[in-house]
C-alpha positions as CSV (number, residue, x, y, z in Angstrom):
1,M,44.7,-71.6,74.6
2,D,48.1,-71.8,76.4
3,R,51.2,-70.7,74.7
4,L,54.6,-72.1,74.9
5,W,57.3,-69.7,73.9
6,S,60.6,-70.8,72.5
7,P,62.3,-67.6,71.2
8,W,65.6,-69.3,70.5
9,R,63.9,-71.3,67.7
10,Y,63.4,-68.0,65.8
11,R,67.0,-68.2,64.5
12,Y,66.1,-71.4,62.8
13,V,62.7,-70.6,61.3
14,A,63.7,-67.1,60.2
15,K,66.4,-68.3,57.8
16,A,65.0,-67.7,54.3
17,E,67.8,-69.5,52.4
18,P,70.6,-71.6,53.7
19,A,74.1,-70.3,53.2
20,P,75.8,-71.8,50.1
21,G,78.2,-74.6,50.7
22,C,78.5,-77.0,53.6
23,V,77.5,-75.6,57.0
24,F,79.8,-77.9,58.8
25,C,82.8,-77.2,56.6
26,A,82.1,-73.5,57.0
27,K,82.0,-73.7,60.8
28,L,85.2,-75.8,60.9
29,S,87.2,-73.4,58.7
30,Q,86.2,-70.2,60.6
31,G,88.4,-70.8,63.6
32,A,85.7,-69.5,65.9
33,D,85.1,-72.7,67.9
34,A,83.1,-71.2,70.7
35,E,80.8,-69.2,68.4
36,N,80.3,-72.4,66.3
37,L,79.8,-74.6,69.4
38,I,82.8,-76.8,68.5
39,L,83.7,-78.8,71.6
40,H,86.8,-80.8,70.4
41,R,89.0,-81.2,67.4
42,G,90.7,-84.5,66.9
43,R,93.1,-85.6,64.2
44,T,90.5,-86.4,61.6
45,C,87.2,-85.6,63.2
46,F,85.6,-83.0,65.5
47,V,82.7,-82.7,68.0
48,I,80.1,-80.0,67.8
49,L,76.9,-79.3,69.6
50,N,73.7,-79.5,67.4
51,L,72.5,-75.9,66.9
52,Y,68.9,-77.2,67.0
53,P,69.1,-79.9,69.6
54,Y,66.5,-82.6,70.2
55,A,67.7,-82.8,73.8
56,T,70.2,-80.9,76.0
57,G,73.7,-82.0,75.1
58,H,72.8,-83.2,71.6
59,M,76.1,-83.3,69.8
60,M,77.5,-84.6,66.5
61,I,80.8,-86.1,65.5
62,L,82.0,-85.3,62.0
63,P,85.0,-86.0,59.9
64,F,87.0,-83.0,58.8
65,E,86.8,-84.3,55.3
66,H,83.6,-83.3,53.4
67,I,82.2,-86.8,52.7
68,A,78.6,-88.0,52.5
69,Q,78.9,-91.8,52.4
70,L,80.3,-94.1,55.1
71,P,82.1,-96.4,52.6
72,G,84.3,-93.5,51.4
73,L,85.5,-92.6,55.0
74,S,89.1,-93.5,55.7
75,V,89.8,-96.2,58.3
76,E,91.6,-93.6,60.5
77,A,88.6,-91.3,60.4
78,S,86.1,-94.1,61.0
79,H,88.0,-95.2,64.0
80,E,88.3,-91.7,65.4
81,L,84.6,-91.1,64.7
82,M,83.7,-94.0,66.9
83,D,86.4,-93.1,69.5
84,L,84.9,-89.5,69.7
85,T,81.4,-91.0,69.9
86,R,82.5,-93.0,73.0
87,L,84.1,-89.8,74.4
88,A,80.9,-87.8,73.8
89,V,78.9,-90.5,75.7
90,K,81.4,-90.4,78.5
91,G,81.3,-86.6,78.7
92,L,77.5,-86.5,78.7
93,Q,77.4,-89.2,81.4
94,A,79.7,-87.1,83.6
95,V,78.0,-83.7,83.0
96,Y,74.3,-84.7,82.7
97,N,73.9,-88.2,84.0
98,P,71.3,-89.3,81.4
99,R,69.6,-92.7,81.7
100,G,70.3,-93.7,78.1
101,F,71.5,-92.5,74.7
102,N,70.6,-92.5,71.0
103,A,73.6,-92.5,68.7
104,G,73.4,-92.9,65.0
105,L,74.0,-91.8,61.4
106,N,71.3,-90.7,59.0
107,L,72.9,-91.5,55.6
108,G,71.1,-89.6,52.9
109,E,68.2,-87.2,52.8
110,C,65.5,-89.9,52.6
111,A,67.1,-91.5,55.7
112,G,66.5,-88.3,57.7
113,A,69.8,-86.4,57.2
114,G,69.2,-82.7,57.4
115,V,72.6,-82.1,56.0
116,A,73.1,-85.1,53.7
117,D,76.3,-84.1,52.1
118,H,78.6,-84.2,55.2
119,L,78.4,-87.4,57.2
120,H,77.8,-86.9,60.9
121,M,77.1,-89.1,64.0
122,H,74.4,-87.9,66.3
123,V,74.7,-88.5,70.1
124,L,71.7,-87.7,72.2
125,P,71.4,-88.1,75.9
126,R,68.0,-89.4,77.0
127,W,66.0,-89.4,80.3
128,P,62.7,-91.0,81.2
129,G,59.8,-88.9,79.9
130,D,62.0,-86.5,77.8
131,A,60.2,-87.3,74.5
132,N,56.6,-86.7,75.4
133,F,54.0,-85.3,73.0
134,M,55.9,-82.0,72.5
135,T,58.3,-83.2,69.9
136,T,55.8,-85.4,68.0
137,V,52.6,-83.4,68.2
138,G,53.7,-79.9,69.2
139,E,56.8,-79.9,66.9
140,T,58.5,-78.2,69.9
141,R,61.4,-79.3,72.1
142,V,61.6,-78.3,75.7
143,L,65.2,-77.8,76.8
144,P,66.1,-77.0,80.4
145,E,69.1,-74.8,79.6
146,D,70.3,-72.6,76.7
147,L,73.0,-73.7,74.2
148,E,75.6,-71.4,75.6
149,T,75.3,-73.0,79.1
150,T,75.4,-76.5,77.6
151,Y,78.5,-75.6,75.5
152,R,80.3,-74.1,78.5
153,R,79.6,-77.2,80.7
154,L,80.6,-79.7,78.1
155,L,83.6,-77.7,77.0
156,E,84.9,-77.6,80.5
157,W,84.6,-81.4,80.7
158,F,86.3,-81.9,77.3
159,Q,89.2,-79.6,78.4
160,R,89.6,-81.3,81.7
161,E,89.6,-84.7,80.0
162,A,92.2,-83.6,77.5
163,Y,94.4,-81.9,80.2
164,S,94.3,-85.0,82.4
165,G,95.2,-87.3,79.6
166,G,92.0,-89.2,80.2
167,S,91.3,-92.2,78.2
168,L,88.2,-93.8,76.8
C-alpha cells in the first residue's frame, strides 16, 4: 500500500479540545496578523486564510462583530463582506490564475459550518481536476504549497493593492 504523508494536518487532528470562545474573535483580538494568517482588515470585516484549506488560497471573509446569522448583520458590514469577497477573488486571480471559484456561506452547523457561531464567507479558487478522489474518498487534500508561502504571496498582493489605491 502506498502512503501519502500530510504532516501539516497533524496540527488539526492532534487538538483534543477546541479553545473556549470564538476562534475567529480570538485571532482578531491578538494583533498577530501574520501568525493568524489575517490578510486584510477593513472597516467592519477582515480577510483570513483558512487554516485547514480545501485548496491553495482558500480564504474567508468575516465581520469583526461576533454574529452567527446573516439577517442580524449590519448593512455596512454586509456591503463590506461582499466588497472583500470581490477583492479576494481579484487577488486570487492575480496571484494563482484559477479557472473558477466557489464562494459561499454555510449558515448553521447542519448547513456545514465548522464554526457556526461566527458568520464567514468562504472563497476557494478552483482548477480543472483539483477535486479528485482525494478529498471525497481519501479524506485528504493535496496542496502544492504550504500556508506560509500562500500567506506571503497573497499578503504582498493585498498590500500592493491597498498601497496603489486599487479599486474593485
